[in-house]
N, C-alpha and C positions, 0 to 999 in steps of 0.2 A: 642594452644587448643587440649584437648584431645579428639581423635574421638571416644571414645567409649559413647564421655557424649554428642555428637551431635547427633540429630535425622534427618533426611533427609527426609523433608516433604514440603508442601503447605507452601508458605511464607505466615508469618501471617501479619496483619495490622502494626503492629509495625514495620516490618521488611521492608515494602515499601520505596521506594524513590518516596516521593510526586510529582517530577519534571518528571518522567518518566512517572507516571499515567496521569497527567496534560499534556503533548505533546501527549499520545497515544490517548486522548480524539480528542484533536484540529485535528490533523493527520487523525483521522478516519472522522472528519467532511469534511475536504478536499479531502477525497478520496470518499466521499459521493458526495460532489458537482462535481468532474469529474467522476464520474461512472453515475450517474441517467441518464445524456442524452444518454447513453449507453444502459439502459431499454428501449428507446423510439425510437431507431435507428439500423439498422441491424449492426450483428457484420463485416459483408464484409466490410464495410465503414470507419473502423478502423483507415486505413492508408491516410484517404481523409480529414483529418483536420477538421476544422471549417465548420457548415453548411454554402453553400452559400445564398448569397442572405439577409443575415441578416441585419438589419437596428436598428437604436438608441440604445435603452435602451439594446435591445437584443443583437444587435453586442460589444457594450462595454461592458456588461458584460460576453457574451464568450470570446472577447479577452482579459480581467482581469484574467477571469479563467485558461485560455491559457498561458498566460505568468508569472503569480504569483503563481499557484497551480498545472497545470498538470503536471505531472512528479514528482514533489516538493515532495507532502505529501506522496507517496506512497513511496520513498525513505526514506523520517523522517521516516516512519513507519517500514521499514526495518532495519533500524538504531537501532529503539527501540530494534524491536526482535533480532538484536545479542547483544544487552545490557542485554536482559533478559536471552540468551544463558550463556554470561557470569557471571550472577548473577547465574544462576542453576550448572554451573561448578564449581564455587567456594563453593559453598553449597554442592555439592558431594563430592568432595575434601575433604573438613573438616569433611564431615561424614562418608569416606573412603569407598564409593559405584563406583560401577561401571556405565559404561555407560547406561544400560540396560533401566532404567526409562526414560534418554529422548529419546531413541531409539522409545519405547513405545509413549512418548509425539507425537513424530514427525510420525508414524505410522497413531494414531487416527487424527492427525492433516490433512493427506493426506486422509483419509475417508470422514471427514468431507470435505474437498475442493472439493472432485470429487462429492459427493453427492450435494453439493452446487452447482455446473455448473450443472449437469442434472436437480436439481429440481426446483431450483432459478435462477442463472443467470450464463450464459457460461463465462463470464470475470472473473470467480473465481481465486484469488489470494492465496488462502491459501495451494493447493497442491503445488505451486510453493514453497513456503516458506519450507513444510515439505520435499521437495527434495531437496532443498539448505539446508536445517538444518541437513539433514543427512550428508550432504559434509564436515560440517561445523566440525563434528568431527575430520576430518582428520587435520585440523589447530588449534584445544587447546590445542596444546602442545607448540605454539609459545607463544614467548614474548609479549606483548602489542605492542610494536612499529613495529616487525615483523609482525602481523596481521595487522596492518595500511598500511605497505608498500605492504605486497601481495594482501589486498584489493583495494589500487590504482592502482597497477598493471594490476589486473584482472578487474576492471573499465577502464582502457583505451583500454586496449586489446579489449573490446567488443565495445568501442567506436568507436576504430579503424576499425573493420569490416564495421561501417556502413558506413565510408568517404571511404573505399576503394570501396567500392559498388558503390558510388556515382562517384568514378573516373573511375569504371570499365562502367559504364552506359555512361560517356563520350567520351567513345573508343568505344563503342559498333555500330556494323555495323545496317545500317538503318533495314534491314531486321527482324535482332535480335529485335531492339527495336516496329518494328511493331507487332509481336508475344506475346512480352509483353503486348501490347496495346491491342490488342486482348484479352488474358487472363483478363485483366483488366475488359475490358468489358462483358466478360463472369461473371467475379464476381460479376460487377454490377448486372446482371440479377439476378444472384444467391441471390445479396441480398434483391431485390425488391419482389421475391419470399419468403425469410424467413422472411420479414416485414409483408406479407401479412399473413402468418401463428401465428407471433406473435400478429398480431391486431385482428385476429377474431379468431384462433383456441381455441378447446377445451385444456384441462390440456392434455391428451396424445398427440395430434398434438404438442405442443408448446416444450413439453419434449422429441419428436422424434426430431425436431427442433433446439434444445439446445443440444441433443448428437450428432446432426451432424456438428453445429458449432465449438465444443469442438474439434475436430479433428487437426482445425487450431490454435487454444489455445495452445494444446499440443506440436505441432510443432516447437512454437514461443517458447516454454522453452528451447529452444538449446542456445538462448540467454539471454530471463528471469532469468533463474535459475543461471548463472554465474553472472549475474548483482545483484540479490537478495544475493547472496552467498560475494560480492563483499563490500555490503553495512552492512549485518551482522558482518564481520572482522572488518568494520571502525566500527560499534556500538561497539563490544567487547573491542576494543581500548580507546573508549570514556568512558565506565565504569570503565575499569582494571585502566586507568590513572589518574581517580578521577575527571573527568570534568565535569560529570554527578552526581556524589556524594558529591562534594565540590565545587560549582561552585565560591563561596566567594574567597576559596584559589587560584584559577585560573581565577579571573576575568581577568588580562591582557591580559592573553592569548583569553579569549573570545572574549574581544575587539579587539586584532589583527583578530581573526578569522572573525569577523563579519565585519569590515573595509575592509579584503582582499575579502571575498568571497561575499558580497552583491553586488558591484561593478562589480565581474568578472561574476557571474550569471544572471545578470542583463545583462549586456551588450552582451553576446553571445546569451541570450534567445531574446535579443532584435534584433539583427544581423540575428538570424532564422526568426523572423517575417517580418523583409526586404525582403527577398528571397519570402516568402509566409506563408500563414497560412490555404489557400481552395488548396487542390489537386484531381479535378476532377476524374484523371487519376490514382490516388493512388501512392504507391513508382516506378515507372516505369520511369521517368526522374531525371535525374541527380538534378535539383533544390530541386525538394521536397525530396530527400534522403538526398541532404547536409542539407536542414533546419532541417528536422527530427533529423539529429544526431548533430546539433547545439544545437538545443534545450534540448536533451538527455544530452549533455555535460553540459550545463548550469543549469540544474536541480540541479546536486550533490551540487555545490556551494552554490546556493540559499536555500538547503532545509539546509546545512550547517549553512547559514547566520542564518535562522529562528529560527534553535534549539539554537546557540549560543545567540541571542537577547532573547530568551523565556528564556535561563538560567542566564542572565544577569539580565531580568525584576524579577525572582524569588527571586532575595536578595534584593528586594524591599518590602515593606509592601503591599502599592495598586498591584503592578505586580503580586505578589503572590497571592492575590486573585482573582484577574481577571481571571488567569491562572488556578487557583484551581476551578473554579466555575463547570467547564466540568469535573474535575477530575473523578468524579464516574463513567462517561461513560467511563472513559480511564481503570478503573478496571473492566470492563465488556467489555473489546473491542471485543472479540470472539462475544459474546451473541449478541452485538450492530450490528456489522456488519454483521451478519446473518440477523438481524433482519430489517436492511435497505433493505437488499435485498427480503425477503419476503414482506414488504411495496410496495417496488417498481416493483415487478411482479403484485401484485395484483390491483395496480394502473393501470397498462401501458396494462398487456398482456389480451387477449382474454376471459381467465377464469376468468377475475377480473372484473375492472370497464372498460376495454379495449380504453384506453385514450391513445394509442400509435400516435404519432405524432401531437395528438392535443394540447400538453402545450410548449409554447414557451421558450426559454433560461429562460427569466427574471420569469418564472412562476416555471421552476425548481428550479431556485437556492431557489424562496421563499419556496417552496416545502420542499428543504434538509434541510435548516435552521428550518424549522418548526417541522421536524419528529426531527431533532437533537437536539433540544430543548426539546421536549418531551422526546427522549431516556435521559439525562440529567436528569429530573426531575423522571424518573421513577427508572433510577438508583441510585439516591438518595435514594430515597422509599425504594427501594430493599436492599440496604448494610445497611441501621439502621436496619432491621430485619435479614439479612443474610448475612454471610461470604464473599462467593462469588456469581457473578452471575451464574445461571442454567447451562450452558455449559460450563464454566469455572470449575463450582465444578466437572462436569461429566469428563472434561478432566482431573484432577487431581485426581479424583478417579483411573481411570485406569491408569494413569502415572504412581503413587507410589504403586499400588496396595492393597490400603485400602481407605475405605470411609472416607474422611475428613468431620467433623461436619458441616452443613451447617446453624442450625439455630442459632443465636447469644443469648446469656445465657441474664438473665434479668440484670446483670450488663454492658452488652453493649460488653462485650469481644466476 
């Protein structure tokens, strides 16, 4: 292809990979189902597992989300982000342009992520993606298989740290464990204070609390950024190998991937739940660390199993129609991700409806499903009239240095 004839700009509707849009939408739903409880629970309890004392439907739904969704769909979303990086890198290479637009893209994402954390919800992942995305540039010259190997090795290294931490706790002296439990008790008290602010504070007070809590999120990036980067590398391999572009040509591999990863991921996750799902003291005891580590290790094969099963379903008419139902939301993933946080913050925080701690897990699931259904309908309506979601449009404008057309022409193009 003659580089002089290639224009480097936003992906057109005809260039999009429908499976990626559909997967991105369903991953967005999974992420919302897992994130929503943390709009009504202090961030200081993030390592405590499921709420204690749940019964009946509430316990069943919370346990089901923990096993089948938690940790899996953010990994799936990260894999799709890596696939998007590979697509952009291919188009940039074809047009003979530098990495500068991509760097701008990541810097905008970083700004959006920090703003999201401070103004809406402290659990933002966008700033983490931005940092990992910038690091991804160092791996863009690797062959697809080398990217896969690098991603898997990085994932294993991060997971090994978790197990080593558990082993360290097993041999720690009693006085060290006592200090850790005392620090955990301080964290619990801080969570109660933070919860009171979120539940009844005005916008300024809640924003100040988000700023205070965000420091712990930034500290967690020491592990989360390498985790995200490892998933980006795997996602780049999946796209460049053709698995996401042409599932029919790789049907046998996808079947093997699902057959291997589903029992492996589910087995590791159930092993984790057999150790425990609720940890009142947080990650200060070896069993809780081992349970969390097993859960994280099992998340990758389960995410790959969900991806493989979706890619196989995409090859059939009924499967494609079901998956494609939510695809419009996937085309506006950034707008919808931040929109979910806006809705949840207005529902739970003191400057909104102040329903902090008042909706049980079953109600949270219903709320997440309802909001997502409305987002799918709104995204479909919007994309019938406009080429991009509003934030996607702004993101592309800054990335490429020129304003892309937003409104569709009369002929639908």
